[in-house]
C-alpha positions, -999 to +999 in steps of 0.1 A: -001+002+000+030+024+008+043+022-029+006+026-044+008+064-051-011+094-038-048+093-027-074+119-017-096+117+010-133+132+008-154+137+034-193+137+025-212+152+057-250+146+050-282+151+069-285+114+077-245+101+077-208+111+072-192+092+042-155+092+038-139+074+007-104+073-001-097+081-042-065+068-059-050+086-087-070+067-114-099+080-096-111+047-081-125+046-047-102+020-027-116+028+006-145+041+021-167+041+055-200+054+067-210+067+101-251+076+106-259+106+125-295+114+140-321+142+141-343+153+163-380+168+161-387+184+195-416+202+179-439+199+149-415+217+120-384+216+143-356+194+126-323+197+146-290+179+150-261+178+176-232+195+165-209+173+185-222+143+169-217+157+134-180+165+142-173+130+161-189+114+130-165+131+108-134+121+129-145+086+135-152+086+093-117+097+086-096+075+110-115+042+099-113+051+063-077+064+061-059+037+085-029+024+066-026+051+039-001+071+058+019+095+038+002+084+006-027+113+015-020+144-005-051+163+005-087+162+018-119+174+005-151+182+022-189+180+006-213+188+034-252+194+039-259+232+032-284+258+048-282+239+081-268+262+105-254+268+139-236+291+163-207+285+192-183+301+212-153+310+196-129+307+226-139+271+233-153+258+201-183+248+223-218+247+201-243+270+220-275+251+205-284+225+180-278+226+143-309+236+128-315+216+098-321+230+062-360+215+068-365+232+100-394+256+098-394+274+129-387+306+116-417+302+095-438+332+111-407+355+106-402+346+072-439+356+063-435+387+081-406+399+060-424+392+032-456+409+042-430+439+048-419+441+013-385+426+018-390+396-008-378+417-040-345+431-022-337+394-007-342+379-041-324+404-062-292+403-040-293+364-032-312+347-058-333+331-032-367+338-022-374+348+018-378+309+034-373+292+063-350+268+047-321+292+041-296+298+069-303+335+078-335+331+095-318+302+114-289+321+126-310+352+139-332+327+157-300+309+172-286+341+182-319+352+197-314+326+221-279+332+232-273+366+225-304+389+223-288+421+222-261+408+199-232+424+220-212+393+223-219+386+184-205+420+174-177+418+197-168+386+178-170+360+207-197+339+187-189+323+156-221+317+134-219+296+101-233+263+083-217+231+086-188+233+063-176+263+085-181+244+120-160+215+108-133+237+095-133+258+127-130+226+146-104+207+125-080+238+118-092+267+139-101+286+110-134+304+107-143+305+071-169+295+047-168+282+010-183+308-014-211+279-023-222+272+012-221+311+016-244+318-012-271+293+006-270+317+037-293+343+022-266+368+035-245+367+006-243+393-024-239+373-054-224+397-072-199+407-048-191+372-032-193+390+003-218+398+031-243+420+023-248+450+052-280+455+041-293+417+048-274+414+079-291+443+093-323+427+083-319+394+096-301+403+128-265+385+120-237+410+129-207+404+104-182+400+133-200+367+142-199+356+106-166+335+089-144+349+062-157+336+025-133+319+007-131+298-027-139+264-032-104+256-038-085+277-010-064+254+013-068+255+049-043+254+076-030+217+085-057+193+103-056+187+139-068+158+162-069+128+133-043+105+142-044+087+105-035+116+085+000+130+079+008+162+101+008+183+073-027+173+055-047+204+045-083+204+032-077+218-005-113+219-016-148+221+000-180+223-020-218+220-008-230+183-016-252+189-045-225+212-060-199+186-056-223+162-075-225+184-104-189+185-106-184+147-104-205+145-133-183+165-153-205+194-158-185+228-164-205+247-186-241+256-190-265+227-209-269+195-186-292+193-157-286+172-127-311+158-101-296+147-068-319+123-048-317+123-010-340+132+020-349+160-003-339+166-036-323+192-057-322+199-097-296+221-108-276+232-135-248+261-145-261+293-156-252+309-184-230+341-181-249+372-173-281+352-164-306+373-142-304+367-105-344+367-100-347+332-118-384+329-131-404+299-126-399+295-089-361+286-096-334+298-075-298+311-085-267+301-063-229+300-068-221+263-078-183+268-067-156+294-068-120+285-081-103+308-107-137+323-115-174+320-099-195+295-115-234+303-110-261+276-111-298+278-113-315+254-087-349+239-079-349+227-041-376+201-033-381+194+003-394+159+012-387+131-013-366+106+006-380+120+041-413+110+023-407+074+026-389+074+058-422+092+074-444+066+057-423+037+067-425+048+104-465+053+100-467+016+085-442+003+109-419-008+076-388+001+061-384+026+031-367-006+013-397-026+020-422+004+009-404+007-024-409-030-031-445-028-022-450+001-044-434-016-071-462-043-070-489-017-069-508-010-100-505+020-123-545+032-117-541+033-079-559+067-079-540+081-047-519+110-045-496+119-016-484+157-017-455+158+011-458+192+020-449+182+056-427+218+058-447+236+029-435+231-005-402+242-022-396+247-056-414+257-080-440+264-057-421+280-026-457+281-007-451+275+032-483+275+037-490+245+018-503+214+038-495+176+035-523+159+017-538+122+007-562+124-020-582+094-036-581+068-008-612+043-011-624+014+009-606-007-017-570+010-011-542-009+000-508-002+018-493-009-016-512+017-033-501+044-006-466+033-010-471+037-048-482+072-043-452+081-019-430+071-044-446+086-072-446+119-055-408+119-059-403+123-096-435+142-097-420+168-076-388+164-097-409+169-128-425+200-116-392+215-112-378+205-148-408+216-162-398+250-147-363+247-166-383+239-194-402+270-195-370+290-189-354+279-221-351+249-245-364+217-233-345+194-215-344+160-230-317+141-208-313+146-170-279+132-149-290+119-118-272+110-084-280+103-049-289+071-027-327+066-042-309+067-076-293+036-071-330+020-076-335+007-110-374+009-110-373+046-096-354+056-119-375+042-145-409+057-129-385+089-136-379+087-173-416+075-179-432+103-157-409+130-170-406+115-208-371+123-205-340+100-206-322+095-172-284+088-170-271+074-140-235+069-132-226+035-123-207+046-092-222+059-057-209+086-037-209+111-065-208+144-040-175+126-023-160+121-058-168+158-068-149+171-041-121+147-045-116+156-081-113+194-073-089+183-041-068+161-063-066+187-089-052+213-063-026+187-051-011+183-086-026+149-089-044+157-121-055+187-141-093+193-144-089+180-180-076+148-165-107+147-144-130+152-173-112+121-189-115+097-161-140+067-172-176+076-164-196+044-169-235+047-169-269+035-174-295+052-192-335+049-186-355+057-215-394+065-215-418+033-219-448+046-209-470+064-234-467+100-235-505+108-233-507+084-199-479+103-183-495+136-193-529+127-176-510+113-146-495+143-140-524+167-145-538+147-117-508+152-098-508+191-103-545+191-090-534+175-058-506+200-053-533+228-062-554+213-033-525+213-008-520+247-016-557+258-010-560+268-049-584+256-076-572+227-093-558+238-127-575+227-162-557+215-193-523+220-190-503+232-161-501+273-162-471+291-148-454+269-126-442+295-101-475+311-095 
């Protein structure tokens, strides 16, 4: 092992687990490890995690996956869940409360007040994002209200605030920094200047002194501390958001391709053309994909509940998500049920926090398999809502790239192809977020160039539509009627109108 060449270690810190992979110079994963982490829900709509558990999972994952590689380790990359936020004591490094997860909705009333006061246009223009509890700004304001209501400690720099990437880098290196893509998800960053915007800091009540320094995705860190299996001078050479890292791993470097990441929630993302309007139409948002020599921007649609829907239903029925997928596959196409998983409102393309979860079409003959089928179908149907919004802004997308754990289910991918009437292309490799940040870190370490990365083998599986287009259109119209019901709106007639309405 000692003579086998350099390797890159990639950490993928996600909502439900931390994965660590070791990638060799040929781009192959040669070691990996996964450490699960939990969530708590102390009140309806509250989603939080333990900051120390997240940090410990990273250290444990690194220690287990990198044992025996020694001086072969050339660099570390980090991909992380995005809008989740926390605050901690600068002197001690101790978290001053929970991590508020990206799904957390405890700030919904504040978001509604800010929107009613007319701040939505400014926030959207500056950040590319709608005012919504999903993003970090409202979470940071809420956390600071609990520990520093007058902001005196925050203004003095005694309290650190940030996202999960900044928390982990602080604990691993002592630096208080945040990667530009993660910063763009806070709703405090000016997309044009790639710096904190004083108007937004005042609006959300987050003093600049408490925030980390914004750095490029490829900015090297100081050496990592406290991981005995890493060489003493090991540095983090790349940091990216998980969805952004997956886009990078797909080999996307220019506008045109569109990627779907399946997970607890789901993300539809593609690079924006230079000069694209920050106020993206159709319920999509604009964000920084990554920043290296230049800043790459992306459009995106965020869906709040996909994999989480299956976890919820499995708990309700005393089953497991895997068992529900198998049950759903056996259900008939004409089951007649729609499940709209607006447990915390609806994300893109609707951005309706007042929407309510809804199950419609139940009858005396309905079976658990029918309900499971409706839950599974809600995943590709929500994704198709966003893809339709992307279509509305330009040429139709005939081919989508996919990744994330649920994307490994062949039946789900065929269902996506059928309901969307688009080709679905899936890489035949898992851990795409980890691979993406490994590719960037390896390039920074000189193991390969970006041209070398793009030339790495990318074996794929393609799923093409098998279902009749009229049948797919009818199913989608029924779904849109259910979504309208969840939003308290009249059912649309004929083809869907403007998706963002």
